[in-house]
PDB file of N, H, CA, C and O in Angstrom:
ATOM      1  N   MET A   1      -3.445 -13.499  24.227  1.00  0.00           N
ATOM      2  CA  MET A   1      -2.929 -12.353  23.114  1.00  0.00           C
ATOM      3  C   MET A   1      -1.458 -12.244  23.635  1.00  0.00           C
ATOM      4  O   MET A   1      -0.605 -12.151  22.753  1.00  0.00           O
ATOM      5  N   ALA A   2      -1.083 -12.243  24.779  1.00  0.00           N
ATOM      6  H   ALA A   2      -1.776 -12.319  25.495  1.00  0.00           H
ATOM      7  CA  ALA A   2       0.469 -11.771  25.070  1.00  0.00           C
ATOM      8  C   ALA A   2       1.254 -13.137  24.496  1.00  0.00           C
ATOM      9  O   ALA A   2       2.241 -13.043  23.767  1.00  0.00           O
ATOM     10  N   ILE A   3       0.786 -14.189  24.844  1.00  0.00           N
ATOM     11  H   ILE A   3      -0.016 -14.265  25.436  1.00  0.00           H
ATOM     12  CA  ILE A   3       1.355 -15.668  24.399  1.00  0.00           C
ATOM     13  C   ILE A   3       1.661 -15.644  22.867  1.00  0.00           C
ATOM     14  O   ILE A   3       2.728 -16.006  22.373  1.00  0.00           O
ATOM     15  N   ALA A   4       0.405 -15.090  22.074  1.00  0.00           N
ATOM     16  H   ALA A   4      -0.462 -14.796  22.476  1.00  0.00           H
ATOM     17  CA  ALA A   4       0.358 -15.048  20.657  1.00  0.00           C
ATOM     18  C   ALA A   4       1.555 -14.001  19.989  1.00  0.00           C
ATOM     19  O   ALA A   4       2.245 -14.177  18.984  1.00  0.00           O
ATOM     20  N   LYS A   5       1.528 -12.976  20.839  1.00  0.00           N
ATOM     21  H   LYS A   5       0.968 -12.833  21.655  1.00  0.00           H
ATOM     22  CA  LYS A   5       2.465 -11.827  20.495  1.00  0.00           C
ATOM     23  C   LYS A   5       3.860 -12.160  20.812  1.00  0.00           C
ATOM     24  O   LYS A   5       4.727 -11.834  20.001  1.00  0.00           O
ATOM     25  N   ALA A   6       4.214 -12.840  22.018  1.00  0.00           N
ATOM     26  H   ALA A   6       3.510 -13.104  22.676  1.00  0.00           H
ATOM     27  CA  ALA A   6       5.651 -13.314  22.259  1.00  0.00           C
ATOM     28  C   ALA A   6       6.007 -14.270  21.342  1.00  0.00           C
ATOM     29  O   ALA A   6       7.218 -14.386  21.154  1.00  0.00           O
ATOM     30  N   ALA A   7       5.164 -15.088  20.632  1.00  0.00           N
ATOM     31  H   ALA A   7       4.180 -14.994  20.785  1.00  0.00           H
ATOM     32  CA  ALA A   7       5.467 -16.261  19.743  1.00  0.00           C
ATOM     33  C   ALA A   7       5.461 -15.545  18.312  1.00  0.00           C
ATOM     34  O   ALA A   7       5.724 -16.261  17.345  1.00  0.00           O
ATOM     35  N   GLY A   8       5.215 -14.352  18.121  1.00  0.00           N
ATOM     36  H   GLY A   8       5.001 -13.770  18.906  1.00  0.00           H
ATOM     37  CA  GLY A   8       5.399 -13.799  16.712  1.00  0.00           C
ATOM     38  C   GLY A   8       4.145 -14.116  15.955  1.00  0.00           C
ATOM     39  O   GLY A   8       4.207 -13.958  14.736  1.00  0.00           O
ATOM     40  N   LYS A   9       2.774 -14.627  16.585  1.00  0.00           N
ATOM     41  H   LYS A   9       2.724 -14.755  17.576  1.00  0.00           H
ATOM     42  CA  LYS A   9       1.986 -14.946  15.807  1.00  0.00           C
ATOM     43  C   LYS A   9       0.690 -13.899  15.666  1.00  0.00           C
ATOM     44  O   LYS A   9      -0.338 -14.102  15.021  1.00  0.00           O
ATOM     45  N   LEU A  10       0.976 -12.926  16.319  1.00  0.00           N
ATOM     46  H   LEU A  10       1.812 -12.761  16.844  1.00  0.00           H
ATOM     47  CA  LEU A  10      -0.143 -11.917  16.279  1.00  0.00           C
ATOM     48  C   LEU A  10       0.243 -11.010  15.001  1.00  0.00           C
ATOM     49  O   LEU A  10       1.301 -10.436  14.742  1.00  0.00           O
ATOM     50  N   ARG A  11      -0.973 -11.075  14.289  1.00  0.00           N
ATOM     51  H   ARG A  11      -1.833 -11.541  14.499  1.00  0.00           H
ATOM     52  CA  ARG A  11      -0.793 -10.111  13.108  1.00  0.00           C
ATOM     53  C   ARG A  11      -2.211  -9.310  12.892  1.00  0.00           C
ATOM     54  O   ARG A  11      -3.223  -9.497  13.567  1.00  0.00           O
ATOM     55  N   GLY A  12      -2.083  -8.462  11.903  1.00  0.00           N
ATOM     56  H   GLY A  12      -1.260  -8.310  11.355  1.00  0.00           H
ATOM     57  CA  GLY A  12      -3.265  -7.776  11.655  1.00  0.00           C
ATOM     58  C   GLY A  12      -3.667  -8.264  10.284  1.00  0.00           C
ATOM     59  O   GLY A  12      -3.453  -9.417   9.909  1.00  0.00           O
ATOM     60  N   ARG A  13      -4.291  -7.288   9.510  1.00  0.00           N
ATOM     61  H   ARG A  13      -4.465  -6.352   9.815  1.00  0.00           H
ATOM     62  CA  ARG A  13      -5.020  -7.807   8.359  1.00  0.00           C
ATOM     63  C   ARG A  13      -3.595  -7.739   7.509  1.00  0.00           C
ATOM     64  O   ARG A  13      -2.634  -7.012   7.762  1.00  0.00           O
ATOM     65  N   LYS A  14      -3.743  -8.798   6.320  1.00  0.00           N
ATOM     66  H   LYS A  14      -4.524  -9.388   6.115  1.00  0.00           H
ATOM     67  CA  LYS A  14      -2.801  -8.749   5.379  1.00  0.00           C
ATOM     68  C   LYS A  14      -2.759  -7.785   4.273  1.00  0.00           C
ATOM     69  O   LYS A  14      -3.802  -7.432   3.723  1.00  0.00           O
ATOM     70  N   PRO A  15      -1.595  -7.336   3.912  1.00  0.00           N
ATOM     71  CA  PRO A  15      -1.597  -6.088   3.044  1.00  0.00           C
ATOM     72  C   PRO A  15      -2.419  -6.529   1.682  1.00  0.00           C
ATOM     73  O   PRO A  15      -2.376  -7.686   1.262  1.00  0.00           O
ATOM     74  N   LYS A  16      -3.125  -5.545   1.077  1.00  0.00           N
ATOM     75  H   LYS A  16      -3.160  -4.605   1.418  1.00  0.00           H
ATOM     76  CA  LYS A  16      -3.805  -5.721  -0.090  1.00  0.00           C
ATOM     77  C   LYS A  16      -2.978  -5.762  -1.336  1.00  0.00           C
ATOM     78  O   LYS A  16      -3.333  -6.324  -2.371  1.00  0.00           O
ATOM     79  N   LEU A  17      -1.797  -5.096  -1.153  1.00  0.00           N
ATOM     80  H   LEU A  17      -1.509  -4.639  -0.312  1.00  0.00           H
ATOM     81  CA  LEU A  17      -0.957  -4.857  -2.299  1.00  0.00           C
ATOM     82  C   LEU A  17       0.562  -5.572  -1.770  1.00  0.00           C
ATOM     83  O   LEU A  17       0.928  -5.531  -0.595  1.00  0.00           O
ATOM     84  N   THR A  18       1.211  -6.112  -2.688  1.00  0.00           N
ATOM     85  H   THR A  18       0.914  -6.146  -3.642  1.00  0.00           H
ATOM     86  CA  THR A  18       2.452  -6.603  -2.488  1.00  0.00           C
ATOM     87  C   THR A  18       3.661  -5.485  -2.704  1.00  0.00           C
ATOM     88  O   THR A  18       3.443  -4.566  -3.494  1.00  0.00           O
ATOM     89  N   PRO A  19       4.787  -5.548  -2.090  1.00  0.00           N
ATOM     90  CA  PRO A  19       5.814  -4.329  -2.333  1.00  0.00           C
ATOM     91  C   PRO A  19       5.895  -4.154  -3.574  1.00  0.00           C
ATOM     92  O   PRO A  19       5.828  -2.962  -3.874  1.00  0.00           O
ATOM     93  N   LEU A  20       6.031  -4.959  -4.563  1.00  0.00           N
ATOM     94  H   LEU A  20       6.086  -5.927  -4.319  1.00  0.00           H
ATOM     95  CA  LEU A  20       6.086  -4.622  -5.836  1.00  0.00           C
ATOM     96  C   LEU A  20       5.106  -3.889  -6.501  1.00  0.00           C
ATOM     97  O   LEU A  20       5.365  -2.935  -7.235  1.00  0.00           O
ATOM     98  N   GLN A  21       3.921  -4.332  -6.250  1.00  0.00           N
ATOM     99  H   GLN A  21       3.711  -5.107  -5.653  1.00  0.00           H
ATOM    100  CA  GLN A  21       2.709  -3.683  -6.622  1.00  0.00           C
ATOM    101  C   GLN A  21       2.710  -2.331  -6.266  1.00  0.00           C
ATOM    102  O   GLN A  21       2.442  -1.471  -7.105  1.00  0.00           O
ATOM    103  N   GLU A  22       3.018  -2.021  -4.966  1.00  0.00           N
ATOM    104  H   GLU A  22       3.236  -2.719  -4.284  1.00  0.00           H
ATOM    105  CA  GLU A  22       2.875  -0.676  -4.245  1.00  0.00           C
ATOM    106  C   GLU A  22       3.946   0.100  -5.033  1.00  0.00           C
ATOM    107  O   GLU A  22       3.540   1.194  -5.427  1.00  0.00           O
ATOM    108  N   LYS A  23       5.078  -0.169  -5.323  1.00  0.00           N
ATOM    109  H   LYS A  23       5.408  -1.057  -5.003  1.00  0.00           H
ATOM    110  CA  LYS A  23       6.126   0.346  -5.960  1.00  0.00           C
ATOM    111  C   LYS A  23       5.515   0.808  -7.401  1.00  0.00           C
ATOM    112  O   LYS A  23       5.566   1.987  -7.754  1.00  0.00           O
ATOM    113  N   HIS A  24       4.974  -0.146  -8.150  1.00  0.00           N
ATOM    114  H   HIS A  24       4.933  -1.103  -7.864  1.00  0.00           H
ATOM    115  CA  HIS A  24       4.668   0.233  -9.512  1.00  0.00           C
ATOM    116  C   HIS A  24       3.325   1.218  -9.298  1.00  0.00           C
ATOM    117  O   HIS A  24       3.109   2.034 -10.194  1.00  0.00           O
ATOM    118  N   LEU A  25       2.572   1.183  -8.349  1.00  0.00           N
ATOM    119  H   LEU A  25       2.747   0.520  -7.622  1.00  0.00           H
ATOM    120  CA  LEU A  25       1.431   2.114  -7.888  1.00  0.00           C
ATOM    121  C   LEU A  25       2.001   3.543  -7.943  1.00  0.00           C
ATOM    122  O   LEU A  25       1.597   4.423  -8.703  1.00  0.00           O
ATOM    123  N   VAL A  26       3.099   3.674  -6.944  1.00  0.00           N
ATOM    124  H   VAL A  26       3.428   2.959  -6.326  1.00  0.00           H
ATOM    125  CA  VAL A  26       3.527   4.883  -6.772  1.00  0.00           C
ATOM    126  C   VAL A  26       4.298   5.728  -8.131  1.00  0.00           C
ATOM    127  O   VAL A  26       4.275   6.922  -8.430  1.00  0.00           O
ATOM    128  N   GLN A  27       4.992   4.515  -8.804  1.00  0.00           N
ATOM    129  H   GLN A  27       5.011   3.545  -8.561  1.00  0.00           H
ATOM    130  CA  GLN A  27       5.498   4.977 -10.000  1.00  0.00           C
ATOM    131  C   GLN A  27       4.628   5.680 -11.105  1.00  0.00           C
ATOM    132  O   GLN A  27       4.989   6.604 -11.833  1.00  0.00           O
ATOM    133  N   LEU A  28       3.415   5.055 -11.081  1.00  0.00           N
ATOM    134  H   LEU A  28       3.121   4.304 -10.489  1.00  0.00           H
ATOM    135  CA  LEU A  28       2.212   5.452 -12.025  1.00  0.00           C
ATOM    136  C   LEU A  28       1.795   6.764 -11.511  1.00  0.00           C
ATOM    137  O   LEU A  28       1.563   7.682 -12.297  1.00  0.00           O
ATOM    138  N   LEU A  29       1.694   6.897 -10.339  1.00  0.00           N
ATOM    139  H   LEU A  29       1.883   6.151  -9.700  1.00  0.00           H
ATOM    140  CA  LEU A  29       1.015   8.222  -9.588  1.00  0.00           C
ATOM    141  C   LEU A  29       2.193   9.389  -9.961  1.00  0.00           C
ATOM    142  O   LEU A  29       1.944  10.435 -10.560  1.00  0.00           O
ATOM    143  N   ARG A  30       3.200   9.077  -9.592  1.00  0.00           N
ATOM    144  H   ARG A  30       3.402   8.227  -9.105  1.00  0.00           H
ATOM    145  CA  ARG A  30       4.253  10.264  -9.925  1.00  0.00           C
ATOM    146  C   ARG A  30       4.343  10.460 -11.416  1.00  0.00           C
ATOM    147  O   ARG A  30       4.557  11.615 -11.786  1.00  0.00           O
ATOM    148  N   ALA A  31       4.224   9.582 -12.274  1.00  0.00           N
ATOM    149  H   ALA A  31       4.050   8.645 -11.973  1.00  0.00           H
ATOM    150  CA  ALA A  31       4.256   9.919 -13.722  1.00  0.00           C
ATOM    151  C   ALA A  31       3.262  10.841 -14.120  1.00  0.00           C
ATOM    152  O   ALA A  31       3.411  11.549 -15.117  1.00  0.00           O
ATOM    153  N   GLY A  32       2.276  10.877 -13.417  1.00  0.00           N
ATOM    154  H   GLY A  32       2.155  10.302 -12.608  1.00  0.00           H
ATOM    155  CA  GLY A  32       1.001  12.044 -13.674  1.00  0.00           C
ATOM    156  C   GLY A  32       0.171  11.722 -14.785  1.00  0.00           C
ATOM    157  O   GLY A  32      -0.656  12.494 -15.272  1.00  0.00           O
ATOM    158  N   GLU A  33       0.408  10.574 -15.170  1.00  0.00           N
ATOM    159  H   GLU A  33       1.080   9.948 -14.774  1.00  0.00           H
ATOM    160  CA  GLU A  33      -0.492  10.202 -16.396  1.00  0.00           C
ATOM    161  C   GLU A  33      -1.889   9.779 -16.111  1.00  0.00           C
ATOM    162  O   GLU A  33      -2.709   9.880 -17.024  1.00  0.00           O
ATOM    163  N   HIS A  34      -2.293   9.273 -14.841  1.00  0.00           N
ATOM    164  H   HIS A  34      -1.628   9.191 -14.100  1.00  0.00           H
ATOM    165  CA  HIS A  34      -3.284   8.652 -14.208  1.00  0.00           C
ATOM    166  C   HIS A  34      -3.829   9.540 -12.941  1.00  0.00           C
ATOM    167  O   HIS A  34      -3.035  10.291 -12.373  1.00  0.00           O
ATOM    168  N   THR A  35      -4.835   9.471 -12.618  1.00  0.00           N
ATOM    169  H   THR A  35      -5.479   8.862 -13.079  1.00  0.00           H
ATOM    170  CA  THR A  35      -5.518  10.043 -11.419  1.00  0.00           C
ATOM    171  C   THR A  35      -5.506   9.063 -10.274  1.00  0.00           C
ATOM    172  O   THR A  35      -5.438   7.858 -10.514  1.00  0.00           O
ATOM    173  N   SER A  36      -5.571   9.548  -8.966  1.00  0.00           N
ATOM    174  H   SER A  36      -5.627  10.527  -8.770  1.00  0.00           H
ATOM    175  CA  SER A  36      -5.473   8.647  -7.975  1.00  0.00           C
ATOM    176  C   SER A  36      -6.527   7.448  -8.015  1.00  0.00           C
ATOM    177  O   SER A  36      -6.338   6.277  -7.688  1.00  0.00           O
ATOM    178  N   SER A  37      -7.632   8.024  -8.482  1.00  0.00           N
ATOM    179  H   SER A  37      -7.785   8.975  -8.748  1.00  0.00           H
ATOM    180  CA  SER A  37      -8.799   7.178  -8.360  1.00  0.00           C
ATOM    181  C   SER A  37      -8.793   6.071  -9.546  1.00  0.00           C
ATOM    182  O   SER A  37      -9.246   4.934  -9.414  1.00  0.00           O
ATOM    183  N   GLU A  38      -8.189   6.607 -10.759  1.00  0.00           N
ATOM    184  H   GLU A  38      -7.822   7.531 -10.866  1.00  0.00           H
ATOM    185  CA  GLU A  38      -7.891   5.442 -11.941  1.00  0.00           C
ATOM    186  C   GLU A  38      -6.866   4.374 -11.471  1.00  0.00           C
ATOM    187  O   GLU A  38      -6.914   3.221 -11.900  1.00  0.00           O
ATOM    188  N   ILE A  39      -5.869   4.825 -10.509  1.00  0.00           N
ATOM    189  H   ILE A  39      -5.830   5.762 -10.160  1.00  0.00           H
ATOM    190  CA  ILE A  39      -5.103   3.942 -10.187  1.00  0.00           C
ATOM    191  C   ILE A  39      -5.626   2.797  -9.195  1.00  0.00           C
ATOM    192  O   ILE A  39      -5.326   1.606  -9.110  1.00  0.00           O
ATOM    193  N   ALA A  40      -6.489   3.573  -8.503  1.00  0.00           N
ATOM    194  H   ALA A  40      -6.732   4.540  -8.572  1.00  0.00           H
ATOM    195  CA  ALA A  40      -7.020   2.504  -7.181  1.00  0.00           C
ATOM    196  C   ALA A  40      -7.937   1.494  -7.829  1.00  0.00           C
ATOM    197  O   ALA A  40      -8.068   0.344  -7.410  1.00  0.00           O
ATOM    198  N   ASP A  41      -8.663   2.076  -9.045  1.00  0.00           N
ATOM    199  H   ASP A  41      -8.557   3.010  -9.385  1.00  0.00           H
ATOM    200  CA  ASP A  41      -9.581   1.085  -9.780  1.00  0.00           C
ATOM    201  C   ASP A  41      -8.667   0.038 -10.654  1.00  0.00           C
ATOM    202  O   ASP A  41      -9.076  -1.083 -10.954  1.00  0.00           O
ATOM    203  N   LEU A  42      -7.504   0.497 -10.989  1.00  0.00           N
ATOM    204  H   LEU A  42      -7.171   1.409 -10.745  1.00  0.00           H
ATOM    205  CA  LEU A  42      -6.454  -0.511 -11.573  1.00  0.00           C
ATOM    206  C   LEU A  42      -6.095  -1.630 -10.786  1.00  0.00           C
ATOM    207  O   LEU A  42      -6.169  -2.812 -11.123  1.00  0.00           O
ATOM    208  N   PHE A  43      -5.678  -1.141  -9.649  1.00  0.00           N
ATOM    209  H   PHE A  43      -5.618  -0.181  -9.375  1.00  0.00           H
ATOM    210  CA  PHE A  43      -5.091  -2.136  -8.715  1.00  0.00           C
ATOM    211  C   PHE A  43      -6.341  -2.751  -7.878  1.00  0.00           C
ATOM    212  O   PHE A  43      -6.108  -3.739  -7.182  1.00  0.00           O
ATOM    213  N   GLY A  44      -7.408  -2.317  -7.904  1.00  0.00           N
ATOM    214  H   GLY A  44      -7.598  -1.514  -8.469  1.00  0.00           H
ATOM    215  CA  GLY A  44      -8.584  -2.777  -7.173  1.00  0.00           C
ATOM    216  C   GLY A  44      -8.528  -2.417  -5.643  1.00  0.00           C
ATOM    217  O   GLY A  44      -8.992  -3.155  -4.773  1.00  0.00           O
ATOM    218  N   VAL A  45      -8.011  -1.404  -5.437  1.00  0.00           N
ATOM    219  H   VAL A  45      -7.634  -0.805  -6.143  1.00  0.00           H
ATOM    220  CA  VAL A  45      -7.973  -0.862  -3.957  1.00  0.00           C
ATOM    221  C   VAL A  45      -8.676   0.528  -3.829  1.00  0.00           C
ATOM    222  O   VAL A  45      -8.887   1.285  -4.777  1.00  0.00           O
ATOM    223  N   ALA A  46      -8.988   0.743  -2.602  1.00  0.00           N
ATOM    224  H   ALA A  46      -8.816   0.128  -1.832  1.00  0.00           H
ATOM    225  CA  ALA A  46      -9.706   1.936  -2.302  1.00  0.00           C
ATOM    226  C   ALA A  46      -8.692   3.198  -2.461  1.00  0.00           C
ATOM    227  O   ALA A  46      -7.478   3.000  -2.485  1.00  0.00           O
ATOM    228  N   GLY A  47      -9.125   4.227  -2.545  1.00  0.00           N
ATOM    229  H   GLY A  47     -10.112   4.388  -2.525  1.00  0.00           H
ATOM    230  CA  GLY A  47      -8.241   5.381  -2.656  1.00  0.00           C
ATOM    231  C   GLY A  47      -7.483   5.909  -1.620  1.00  0.00           C
ATOM    232  O   GLY A  47      -6.524   6.658  -1.805  1.00  0.00           O
ATOM    233  N   SER A  48      -7.898   5.527  -0.493  1.00  0.00           N
ATOM    234  H   SER A  48      -8.677   4.918  -0.343  1.00  0.00           H
ATOM    235  CA  SER A  48      -7.033   5.808   0.888  1.00  0.00           C
ATOM    236  C   SER A  48      -6.039   4.884   0.827  1.00  0.00           C
ATOM    237  O   SER A  48      -5.038   5.235   1.452  1.00  0.00           O
ATOM    238  N   THR A  49      -5.949   3.628   0.194  1.00  0.00           N
ATOM    239  H   THR A  49      -6.762   3.343  -0.314  1.00  0.00           H
ATOM    240  CA  THR A  49      -4.593   2.803   0.014  1.00  0.00           C
ATOM    241  C   THR A  49      -3.603   3.392  -0.850  1.00  0.00           C
ATOM    242  O   THR A  49      -2.399   3.303  -0.610  1.00  0.00           O
ATOM    243  N   VAL A  50      -4.167   4.107  -2.040  1.00  0.00           N
ATOM    244  H   VAL A  50      -5.145   4.179  -2.236  1.00  0.00           H
ATOM    245  CA  VAL A  50      -3.157   4.816  -2.844  1.00  0.00           C
ATOM    246  C   VAL A  50      -2.464   5.851  -1.967  1.00  0.00           C
ATOM    247  O   VAL A  50      -1.251   5.748  -1.782  1.00  0.00           O
ATOM    248  N   TYR A  51      -3.151   6.829  -1.423  1.00  0.00           N
ATOM    249  H   TYR A  51      -4.136   6.913  -1.573  1.00  0.00           H
ATOM    250  CA  TYR A  51      -2.647   7.809  -0.697  1.00  0.00           C
ATOM    251  C   TYR A  51      -1.631   7.342   0.556  1.00  0.00           C
ATOM    252  O   TYR A  51      -0.645   7.998   0.890  1.00  0.00           O
ATOM    253  N   ARG A  52      -2.036   6.143   1.158  1.00  0.00           N
ATOM    254  H   ARG A  52      -2.837   5.610   0.887  1.00  0.00           H
ATOM    255  CA  ARG A  52      -1.245   5.544   2.264  1.00  0.00           C
ATOM    256  C   ARG A  52       0.285   5.093   1.565  1.00  0.00           C
ATOM    257  O   ARG A  52       1.406   5.309   2.027  1.00  0.00           O
ATOM    258  N   ALA A  53      -0.055   4.462   0.419  1.00  0.00           N
ATOM    259  H   ALA A  53      -0.965   4.286   0.044  1.00  0.00           H
ATOM    260  CA  ALA A  53       1.366   3.958  -0.488  1.00  0.00           C
ATOM    261  C   ALA A  53       2.182   5.167  -0.795  1.00  0.00           C
ATOM    262  O   ALA A  53       3.406   5.047  -0.736  1.00  0.00           O
ATOM    263  N   MET A  54       1.593   6.463  -1.157  1.00  0.00           N
ATOM    264  H   MET A  54       0.599   6.560  -1.205  1.00  0.00           H
ATOM    265  CA  MET A  54       2.316   7.583  -1.635  1.00  0.00           C
ATOM    266  C   MET A  54       2.952   8.446  -0.407  1.00  0.00           C
ATOM    267  O   MET A  54       3.851   9.252  -0.650  1.00  0.00           O
ATOM    268  N   LYS A  55       2.432   8.246   1.000  1.00  0.00           N
ATOM    269  H   LYS A  55       1.702   7.592   1.197  1.00  0.00           H
ATOM    270  CA  LYS A  55       2.926   8.561   2.089  1.00  0.00           C
ATOM    271  C   LYS A  55       4.023   7.899   2.467  1.00  0.00           C
ATOM    272  O   LYS A  55       5.054   8.522   2.723  1.00  0.00           O
ATOM    273  N   ARG A  56       3.951   6.430   2.563  1.00  0.00           N
ATOM    274  H   ARG A  56       3.114   5.924   2.355  1.00  0.00           H
ATOM    275  CA  ARG A  56       5.097   5.580   2.764  1.00  0.00           C
ATOM    276  C   ARG A  56       6.337   5.892   1.745  1.00  0.00           C
ATOM    277  O   ARG A  56       7.509   5.955   2.116  1.00  0.00           O
ATOM    278  N   ALA A  57       5.959   6.048   0.604  1.00  0.00           N
ATOM    279  H   ALA A  57       5.007   5.996   0.302  1.00  0.00           H
ATOM    280  CA  ALA A  57       6.915   6.059  -0.367  1.00  0.00           C
ATOM    281  C   ALA A  57       7.604   7.438  -0.200  1.00  0.00           C
ATOM    282  O   ALA A  57       8.710   7.488  -0.737  1.00  0.00           O
ATOM    283  N   THR A  58       7.269   8.359   0.310  1.00  0.00           N
ATOM    284  H   THR A  58       6.370   8.318   0.746  1.00  0.00           H
ATOM    285  CA  THR A  58       7.833   9.811   0.195  1.00  0.00           C
ATOM    286  C   THR A  58       8.437   9.627   1.659  1.00  0.00           C
ATOM    287  O   THR A  58       9.376  10.402   1.845  1.00  0.00           O
ATOM    288  N   ARG A  59       8.168   8.866   2.671  1.00  0.00           N
ATOM    289  H   ARG A  59       7.406   8.236   2.521  1.00  0.00           H
ATOM    290  CA  ARG A  59       8.882   8.705   4.017  1.00  0.00           C
ATOM    291  C   ARG A  59      10.264   7.917   3.768  1.00  0.00           C
ATOM    292  O   ARG A  59      11.212   8.130   4.524  1.00  0.00           O
ATOM    293  N   GLU A  60      10.375   6.964   2.655  1.00  0.00           N
ATOM    294  H   GLU A  60       9.605   6.791   2.041  1.00  0.00           H
ATOM    295  CA  GLU A  60      11.594   6.281   2.620  1.00  0.00           C
ATOM    296  C   GLU A  60      12.792   7.135   2.079  1.00  0.00           C
ATOM    297  O   GLU A  60      12.637   8.095   1.323  1.00  0.00           O
ATOM    298  N   PRO A  61      13.862   6.742   2.487  1.00  0.00           N
ATOM    299  CA  PRO A  61      15.187   7.424   1.902  1.00  0.00           C
ATOM    300  C   PRO A  61      15.457   7.340   0.843  1.00  0.00           C
ATOM    301  O   PRO A  61      16.482   7.875   0.422  1.00  0.00           O
TER     302      PRO A  61
END
């Protein structure tokens, strides 16, 4: 594990959404026209992914 980490090959699970998809998801949620569960179904992700995306978006400057 240490050798893989040093070589930059140690990774976790790949993100379900691309950064562009995540940005679009946040825009839809902020518009207030859809619920978080509707957006989750639209993007094919779990509700927790929607909430995490919103949390990341609010932390960004």
